[in-house]
C-alpha positions in Angstrom: 19.2 -44.9 9.2 19.1 -44.8 5.4 22.3 -43.2 4.1 21.4 -42.5 0.5 18.3 -41.5 -1.5 18.1 -41.6 -5.3 15.2 -39.6 -6.8 13.8 -39.5 -10.2 12.9 -36.1 -11.8 10.0 -36.1 -14.1 6.8 -37.3 -12.5 8.6 -37.7 -9.1 10.6 -34.7 -7.8 9.1 -32.3 -10.4 5.4 -31.4 -10.6 3.4 -31.6 -13.8 4.5 -28.0 -14.3 8.1 -29.0 -13.9 8.6 -27.2 -10.7 9.9 -28.1 -7.2 7.8 -26.9 -4.2 9.8 -24.8 -1.7 8.8 -27.3 1.1 10.3 -30.2 -1.0 13.5 -28.2 -1.7 13.8 -27.4 2.1 13.3 -31.0 3.1 16.0 -32.3 0.7 18.4 -29.8 2.1 17.6 -30.9 5.7 18.4 -34.4 4.7 21.7 -33.4 3.1 22.7 -31.4 6.1 22.1 -34.6 8.2 24.7 -36.4 6.1 22.4 -38.2 3.8 23.6 -38.6 0.3 20.9 -37.3 -2.0 21.3 -37.8 -5.8 19.2 -37.5 -8.9 18.4 -40.6 -11.1 17.0 -39.4 -14.3 16.7 -40.1 -18.1 17.6 -36.5 -18.7 21.0 -35.4 -19.9 23.7 -34.4 -17.4 23.3 -30.6 -18.2 19.7 -30.6 -17.4 20.0 -32.6 -14.2 22.9 -30.4 -13.0 20.6 -27.3 -13.2 18.2 -29.0 -10.7 21.0 -30.3 -8.5 22.5 -26.8 -8.2 19.0 -25.4 -7.3 18.7 -28.0 -4.5 22.3 -27.9 -3.2 23.0 -31.5 -4.3 26.7 -32.1 -4.7 26.7 -35.9 -5.0 27.4 -37.7 -8.3 24.3 -37.6 -10.6 22.8 -40.6 -12.4 21.8 -39.3 -15.8 20.9 -40.6 -19.3 18.8 -43.5 -17.7 21.9 -44.7 -15.9 24.3 -44.5 -18.9 26.3 -41.8 -17.2 27.3 -40.9 -13.6 29.1 -37.6 -13.4 30.0 -35.0 -10.7 29.1 -31.3 -11.5 32.3 -29.5 -12.3 34.2 -32.7 -13.3 35.1 -33.1 -17.0 35.2 -36.9 -16.8 32.3 -39.2 -16.0 32.6 -41.7 -13.2 30.7 -44.2 -15.2 29.6 -44.3 -18.8 28.0 -46.9 -21.0 27.2 -45.7 -24.6 25.1 -47.4 -27.2 27.4 -49.1 -29.8 27.8 -47.6 -33.2 26.2 -50.6 -34.9 22.9 -50.4 -32.8 22.9 -46.6 -33.1 23.0 -46.7 -36.9 20.2 -49.4 -37.0 18.0 -47.2 -34.8 18.6 -44.1 -37.0 17.6 -46.1 -40.1 14.5 -47.5 -38.4 13.4 -43.9 -37.3 14.0 -42.6 -40.9 12.1 -45.5 -42.5 9.1 -45.1 -40.1 9.3 -41.3 -40.0 9.4 -41.2 -36.2 11.2 -38.4 -34.4 14.5 -39.6 -32.9 17.1 -37.3 -31.1 20.4 -38.5 -29.9 23.0 -37.5 -27.2 26.7 -37.5 -27.4 29.3 -35.7 -25.3 26.4 -34.2 -23.3 25.1 -32.4 -26.4 21.4 -32.9 -27.7 21.4 -33.5 -31.5 18.5 -33.6 -34.0 18.7 -34.1 -37.7 16.2 -31.2 -38.3 14.7 -28.5 -36.2 11.2 -30.1 -35.5 8.5 -29.1 -33.1 9.2 -32.1 -31.0 12.9 -31.2 -30.6 12.1 -27.6 -29.8 9.4 -28.5 -27.2 11.7 -31.0 -25.5 14.6 -28.6 -25.4 12.5 -25.9 -23.9 11.0 -28.3 -21.3 14.3 -29.4 -19.9 16.1 -26.1 -20.5 18.9 -27.3 -22.6 20.2 -26.1 -26.1 20.3 -28.4 -29.1 22.5 -28.8 -32.2 21.2 -29.7 -35.7 23.3 -32.2 -37.4 21.8 -33.7 -40.7 24.4 -36.5 -40.7 23.5 -38.4 -37.5 24.8 -41.5 -39.1 28.3 -39.9 -39.2 28.0 -39.0 -35.4 26.9 -42.5 -34.7 30.5 -43.9 -35.3 31.3 -42.6 -31.8 28.2 -44.2 -30.3 25.5 -42.3 -28.4 25.0 -42.0 -24.7 21.3 -42.3 -25.4 18.6 -42.1 -28.2 15.2 -40.9 -27.7 12.1 -41.5 -29.8 9.2 -39.1 -29.2 5.8 -39.9 -30.5 2.3 -40.9 -29.4 1.8 -44.2 -27.5 0.0 -45.8 -30.4 3.3 -45.3 -32.3 5.8 -46.1 -29.5 4.2 -49.1 -27.9 4.4 -51.3 -31.0 7.9 -49.8 -31.8 9.1 -50.8 -28.3 8.0 -54.4 -28.9 9.7 -54.4 -32.3 13.0 -53.1 -30.9 13.0 -55.5 -28.0 12.6 -58.4 -30.5 15.2 -57.0 -32.8 17.9 -56.2 -30.1 17.1 -58.5 -27.3 19.7 -58.1 -24.5 21.9 -55.9 -26.6 20.0 -52.7 -25.7 18.0 -51.4 -22.8 14.6 -50.1 -24.2 12.1 -48.4 -21.9 9.4 -45.8 -21.8 10.1 -42.8 -19.4 6.9 -41.1 -20.4 3.9 -42.1 -22.5 5.4 -40.3 -25.5 9.1 -41.0 -24.8 10.8 -44.3 -25.7 14.5 -44.4 -24.7 17.3 -46.6 -25.9 20.6 -47.1 -24.0 23.4 -49.6 -23.5 22.1 -52.9 -22.0 23.9 -52.2 -18.7 22.7 -48.6 -18.6 19.6 -48.5 -16.4 19.0 -46.6 -13.1 19.4 -49.7 -10.9 22.8 -50.7 -12.2 24.1 -47.1 -12.1 22.7 -46.8 -8.5 24.6 -49.9 -7.3 27.7 -48.8 -9.0 27.6 -45.5 -7.2 26.6 -46.8 -3.8 29.7 -49.2 -4.0 31.9 -46.2 -4.9 30.6 -44.4 -1.8 30.8 -47.4 0.5 27.0 -47.5 1.0 25.2 -50.9 1.2 22.1 -51.6 -0.8 20.1 -51.9 2.3 21.0 -48.3 3.2 19.5 -46.9 0.1 15.9 -45.4 -0.7 14.8 -45.2 -4.5 12.0 -43.0 -5.5 10.2 -43.1 -8.9 7.1 -43.2 -10.9 7.5 -44.7 -14.4 8.5 -47.8 -16.2 12.1 -46.8 -16.5 12.3 -46.5 -12.6 11.5 -50.2 -12.1 15.3 -51.1 -11.9 15.8 -48.2 -9.5 13.3 -49.4 -7.0 14.5 -53.1 -7.4 18.1 -52.0 -6.8 17.3 -49.8 -3.8 17.0 -51.4 -0.4 13.7 -49.6 0.0 11.7 -48.7 -3.0 9.1 -45.9 -3.0 6.5 -45.4 -5.7 4.8 -42.0 -6.2 1.1 -41.8 -5.9 0.9 -41.0 -9.7 3.2 -43.9 -10.5 2.3 -46.5 -13.2 0.8 -49.8 -11.7 4.0 -51.7 -12.5 6.0 -49.5 -10.2 3.3 -49.4 -7.5 3.2 -53.2 -7.5 7.0 -53.6 -6.8 7.3 -50.8 -4.3 7.8 -51.1 -0.6 5.8 -48.0 0.0 3.5 -45.7 -2.0 3.8 -42.0 -1.3 1.7 -39.0 -2.3 1.7 -37.8 -6.0 4.3 -35.6 -7.5 1.8 -32.7 -7.4 1.2 -33.3 -3.7 4.8 -33.2 -2.5 5.2 -37.0 -2.4 9.0 -36.8 -2.2 8.9 -34.4 0.7 6.5 -36.7 2.5 8.8 -39.7 1.9 11.9 -38.1 3.1 10.0 -36.8 6.2 8.7 -40.1 7.1 11.8 -42.3 6.4 14.7 -40.0 7.0 13.8 -37.0 9.0 11.3 -38.3 11.5 13.3 -41.5 12.3 16.4 -39.4 12.9 14.6 -36.9 15.1 12.9 -39.8 17.1 16.2 -41.7 17.3 14.6 -44.8 15.8 16.4 -47.6 14.0 16.3 -48.4 10.4 14.6 -51.7 11.2 11.9 -49.7 13.0 11.4 -47.5 10.0 11.1 -50.4 7.7 8.6 -52.2 9.9 6.5 -49.1 9.9 6.8 -48.8 6.2 5.5 -52.3 5.6 2.6 -51.8 8.1 1.6 -48.6 6.4 2.1 -49.7 2.8 -0.8 -48.2 1.0 -1.6 -45.7 -1.7 -2.4 -42.4 -0.1 
């Protein structure tokens, strides 16, 4: 039996309308009652992920900020945190200002923007978190940031991503979480590294973990998990590396995956090996 499931939020657990179906919520709760550790692995800030965890009855530590922070709801201290260094943070702020690209930053689980822009307001409304305006983001950068997020159209972000990867190399983790979101975190801060850290803390082997995601920033999550599941709406990179492709986020793909690989094997008394064999035989896009 798989002992742990790590689920991405946007484009995976959440529909395009940012909702969770009652059937999916009920299925997650069944898995939790069976003793399965269910966690969230998201690029979102902790306070946003916590709202969804509370809605679903998830009490496990949450992987947030693209893996830069693991924290338990109700606990003041993070189990794991990897901030972006002040030097890189300052350079990114300078680049954003020179190119006139929206950049928002996160520190102490607070969302900061230099000005109240339409992009900042739309983001905060979508993920249901407040924001703070701080014109002197360079001053804040002296403590480092948990994450920095560029928001713009793909024709702006795609060349920017290549430029930043050349500039920082292995000194930062740079990945798109949506077509209009480019995220920058500490080089050790990705969902895969955070997942393996958490699993080790909980005494769970990699082979006992399912990872579910849809976008480029979920690649490490699927690689780290013993069994990687791509959503039907996933980008091709994630589908190509997945062990199984489920239904889309709008068709209850998470519910389908949990039913197939957690609940049904438990009810039938099958072994983990049998489930994996079934998965490989049934690997297809539904």
